[in-house]
C-alpha atoms as one frame of an Amber mdcrd trajectory, in Angstrom:
protein
 -38.659 -13.401 -43.038 -41.348 -15.873 -42.073 -45.065 -15.421 -42.141 -44.839
 -14.989 -38.114 -42.126 -11.823 -38.180 -44.294 -10.359 -41.297 -47.344 -10.878
 -39.163 -46.620 -10.472 -35.327 -48.920 -11.925 -33.331 -51.245  -9.406 -31.287
 -53.613 -10.547 -28.341 -56.232  -8.700 -26.649 -55.925  -7.397 -22.550 -59.382
  -9.849 -22.563 -57.496 -12.833 -23.887 -55.338 -13.012 -20.939 -58.134 -12.333
 -18.581 -57.412 -15.254 -15.744 -59.379 -15.501 -12.532 -58.643 -17.868  -9.407
 -60.933 -18.925  -6.516 -59.415 -20.137  -3.046 -60.757 -20.372   0.491 -58.668
 -19.551   3.036 -58.214 -22.501   5.370 -56.404 -22.651   8.963 -52.959 -23.655
   7.402 -52.912 -20.307   5.444 -53.462 -18.177   8.501 -51.580 -16.546  11.393
 -52.574 -16.843  15.146 -55.239 -14.228  14.768 -56.753 -16.017  12.594 -56.084
 -13.798   9.377 -54.490 -15.155   5.835 -50.888 -14.674   5.459 -49.379 -12.195
   3.696 -47.010 -14.432   2.098 -49.739 -17.060   1.310 -51.582 -13.940  -0.366
 -48.529 -12.939  -2.525 -48.306 -16.455  -3.811 -51.800 -16.889  -4.672 -50.928
 -13.720  -6.603 -48.051 -14.979  -8.072 -49.889 -17.870  -9.521 -52.988 -15.800
 -10.856 -50.629 -13.067 -12.381 -48.735 -16.356 -14.072 -51.867 -17.749 -15.638
 -52.598 -14.142 -17.110 -48.875 -13.952 -18.631 -48.742 -17.679 -19.653 -52.031
 -16.983 -21.723 -50.573 -13.958 -23.471 -47.173 -15.261 -24.411 -48.234 -18.999
 -24.857 -44.794 -19.788 -23.237 -43.463 -20.484 -20.203 -43.224 -17.831 -17.841
 -41.297 -16.934 -14.844 -41.556 -14.005 -12.166 -38.996 -11.085 -12.682 -40.797
  -8.674  -9.969 -43.452  -8.230  -7.679 -43.501  -4.388  -8.435 -46.192  -3.364
  -5.669 -48.662  -4.935  -3.573 -51.238  -3.046  -1.617 -52.930  -4.970   1.462
 -56.161  -3.216   1.955 -58.142  -5.249   4.203 -57.337  -8.363   6.182 -58.596
 -11.813   4.754 -60.361 -14.057   7.943 -60.318 -17.826   8.280 -62.997 -19.181
   5.729 -63.098 -16.564   3.383 -63.306 -17.223  -0.599 -60.820 -15.363  -2.223
 -61.266 -14.417  -5.966 -58.203 -13.069  -7.457 -58.926 -11.551 -11.136 -55.602
 -10.766 -13.519 -54.902  -9.495 -16.809 -51.667  -8.347 -18.929 -51.610  -4.093
 -18.624 -48.445  -4.358 -21.285 -45.764  -6.917 -23.229 -42.837  -5.320 -23.588
 -39.590  -7.522 -25.816 -39.995 -10.279 -23.542 -41.539  -9.403 -20.308 -44.988
  -8.630 -19.640 -46.666  -6.463 -16.771 -49.903  -8.060 -15.168 -52.214  -6.146
 -12.956 -53.930  -8.883 -10.155 -56.989  -7.365  -8.061 -57.988  -9.309  -5.230
 -61.574  -9.888  -3.127 -62.422 -11.726  -0.089 -66.008 -12.884   0.556 -67.414
 -13.661   3.985 -69.040 -16.905   3.165 -72.006 -16.226   5.564 -72.834 -12.523
   4.996 -71.979 -12.775   1.498 -70.251  -9.691   1.806 -67.559  -8.792  -1.024
 -64.475  -6.378  -0.068 -61.547  -5.402  -2.454 -58.495  -6.957  -0.180 -55.231
  -6.717  -2.565 -53.821  -5.313  -5.627 -50.739  -6.213  -7.289 -48.333  -5.282
 -10.265 -46.253  -8.149 -11.102 -43.369  -8.681 -14.220 -43.260 -11.723 -15.981
 -40.877 -13.125 -18.713 -41.444 -15.288 -21.358 -39.008 -17.972 -21.706 -38.302
 -21.434 -23.264 -38.106 -25.000 -21.955 -34.086 -24.079 -21.641 -34.770 -20.718
 -19.646 -34.079 -18.797 -22.526 -35.900 -15.695 -23.402 -39.067 -15.540 -26.038
 -40.198 -12.918 -27.533 -43.414 -12.246 -26.298 -46.879 -10.945 -28.495 -47.711
  -7.383 -28.743 -50.910  -6.493 -26.691 -53.701  -4.617 -27.754 -55.809  -2.354
 -25.196 -59.242  -1.865 -26.004 -61.386   0.231 -23.415 -60.413   3.187 -21.631
 -59.547   1.491 -18.509 -57.028  -1.116 -20.613 -55.752   1.935 -22.423 -54.783
   3.732 -18.898 -53.537   0.528 -17.510 -51.171  -0.003 -20.807 -50.015   3.668
 -20.241 -49.282   3.190 -16.256 -47.373   0.002 -16.990 -45.076   1.988 -19.265
 -44.610   4.552 -16.602 -44.022   2.164 -13.890 -41.339   0.119 -16.234 -39.477
   3.541 -16.719 -39.517   4.036 -12.992 -38.229   0.368 -12.486 -35.341   0.714
 -14.638 -34.351   4.259 -12.933 -34.526   2.562  -9.686 -32.384  -0.555 -11.130
 -29.885   2.111 -12.458 -29.675   4.076  -8.981 -29.111   0.410  -7.014 -26.272
  -0.783  -9.424 -24.428   2.738  -8.752 -25.166   2.032  -5.342 -23.638  -1.269
  -4.959 -20.181  -0.397  -7.392 -19.854   2.822  -4.762 -20.380   0.492  -2.021
 -17.914  -1.876  -3.376 -15.421   0.691  -4.086 -15.263   2.003  -0.422 -15.324
  -1.712   0.741 -12.200  -1.978  -1.153 -10.297   0.828  -0.434 -10.733   0.362
   3.109  -9.419  -2.866   3.168  -6.587  -1.935   0.880  -5.822   0.400   3.866
  -6.026  -2.223   6.542
C-alpha cells in the first residue's frame, strides 16, 4: 500500500469554489435580446468543470447536467457571475452545483437567474477513470448540499435503470414485430 492509499486526499468544498464572469454580447442573444439558453448552459458547464478540476486535479468530462432552472431572462449587456463548488465526490464522479446571477450594468441591480447541478467524471489523458479525492463539507449549508447530492445520485441511478429496462422492452417488441412480418 502506497502512502496515498493509506492517507487518502481529502479536500474541502471551499477549495473547489470557482467563479467566472461574462458579459452578454449580441452574438449570445436571441432576437428578443435575451441570452440564449444553450449559451448559458455552456457557461454553466465551463464554471462547473473548473470546480471539478480543482477538486480532482485531473482532466474532467461532463457526464450529466442533472438539473437546470432558468429563473429570469438575462438581457444583452448584462454581466453574468457564475459560482460553482463540488457538492459531493463519489468514486470517480463529482456533483457540482452552479449558481448564476445577472447584473444590470446601468442600474447595478443583481438578480439570481439560474441554478444547475452537473456531474463530472475524473479521467486521465487517455480517458480512463481516475479516483476522485474525498470531499469534506464543513458548514451547515455544505453538509446539506452533500446529503442532497446523494439523494440526487440515487434518483439518477433509479432513472437510468428504468430507461434501460424500457429500452429492452421496446427492443423486444420491435424484434417480435419484425420476426412476424
